[in-house]
N, C-alpha and C positions, 0 to 999 in steps of 0.2 A: 442089846447093844444099840446105843443111839449114835447116829452120825451127825456131825456138825457141818453146817454149811459155812464155808469161808467166803468172805467178801473180798473183792479186789480193793486194795488201798486206793484212795482218791488220786494219789500221785501217779499211779500206774495206769490209770484209765486213758485210753487213746481217744483223742477228740479229733474227728474228721471235720472237714469243711465241705458243705454242699451248696450248690447254686440251684435255685428253683426259678424258672421263668413263669411269671404269673399271667402272661399275656393270654387272654381268652380263656382263663381258668375260672371255675366257679369258686366264689369266695369261701363258703363254708367247708367245702370238700378239700380245698387247698389248705385251709387253716388246720384241719384235723391231721393231715399228713405231716405238715410242718411241726405241729405240736408233738406228734409221736416221735419225730426225729430229735427234736429238742430234748424231750424227756428220756430218750434212749430206750424206748419200749421194745424195739426190735433187736436189741443187742442181747447176747447170752448172759452178760453180767449185770442185767437190769435189776435194780432194787428200788422199791417205791420211795424210800427215804433218802436216796442218794442222787446226786447229779451225775448221771452216767451218759448224758446225751451229747450230741454233736452241735457244731455251729451251723446255722442256716442263713444264707444270703438270698433274699427274695428280690428279683429285679423285675422291671416292668409292672410295678404295683399300680400304675395309673391305668392299666389295661385290664384289670380284674373285672369280672362281670357277676351280676346277680340275676336271678330269673324272675319272671313275672313282673309285678308292679313294685318290687322292692326298691328299685332305683328312685322312685318318687315317694314311696311310703315309709321306707326304713328310716328311723330317726336316730341320730347320734346326739347324746346329751352330755353337757359338761356344766359344772357349777363352780362359781367363783368362791363360794363359801359365805357370801353376803346375802342378806335377805333380797329376794327377787333376782338373784344372780344366775338363774338357770338359762342356759343358751341351748337351743336345739337347731339342728340342721339336717337336711336330708342326705341320702347317699350321694346323689348327684352334686350337691353343693360341696360336701366334704371332699369328694373326688376331684373337683375342680380346684379346691383350695389346698388341701394336704392329702394327696392320694396314699402316702405311706401309712397314715394313721388308721385307715380302714383295715388294712391287713394286720397291723399291730394289735388293734383292739380285738379282732376276731381270734388271733392266736392267743393273746393274753387271757381271753375268756375261757380258753380250753386248757389252761395250765392250773396247777394247784394254787389256791388262794392263801399262801403262807410265804415264809421266807424262802423256801425252796423254789416256789413259783417265780418269785421276784428275781432270784439268781438265774433261773433258766431263761427268763425273758431277756436278760442281758446278752444272751448268745444269739439273739435274732437280730439280723441287720436287714432293713428294708429300704429299697431305693425305687424312686418313681420311674427312672429311665433304664436303659439296657446296660449302663456302665456302673461299675462298683470298684472301690479302692482295695479290694481284698485279693488281688491276683497273686500277691506274694505267698499266700497260704495255699496256693494251687488247689482251689476247690474242685470237687467232682460235680458233674451235672446230675441232679436228681430229677428223674422223669416222673411227673405227677400227671396222670390223665384224668382230669375232672371235667372235661368238656361235655360229658353226657353221651358220647358216642360209644356205648358199650356193645 
């Protein structure tokens, strides 16, 4: 006798909202935790081909840290699509210019590289300061301890 696994219909999946404070958090470890919540991996109804994750609001993205010499040596590249259109900048330069992009790129790199990953990425909201416009969703605080004090 075989048993069938039944999946929860997409309409019935509950989506919670979480707020993560990125102040003094390590970038990579913060991104892995956020990516797992976006993906819904810790939920009992997780399925790898479905969007079962929650919304995540990251605040204080301008205060995220990296270890070692990554702040001077880590490069962020973008290309205009034209010949010779490659632009590079360091972690420090990008953090001074657009601090939200650092967290976005780190989390996006940990999501699937397909249509599901693009859909999951839309549920990530990143803000440089401590304020965000999502208070109406009454988000819960998600505690992520990535400061290295284990």
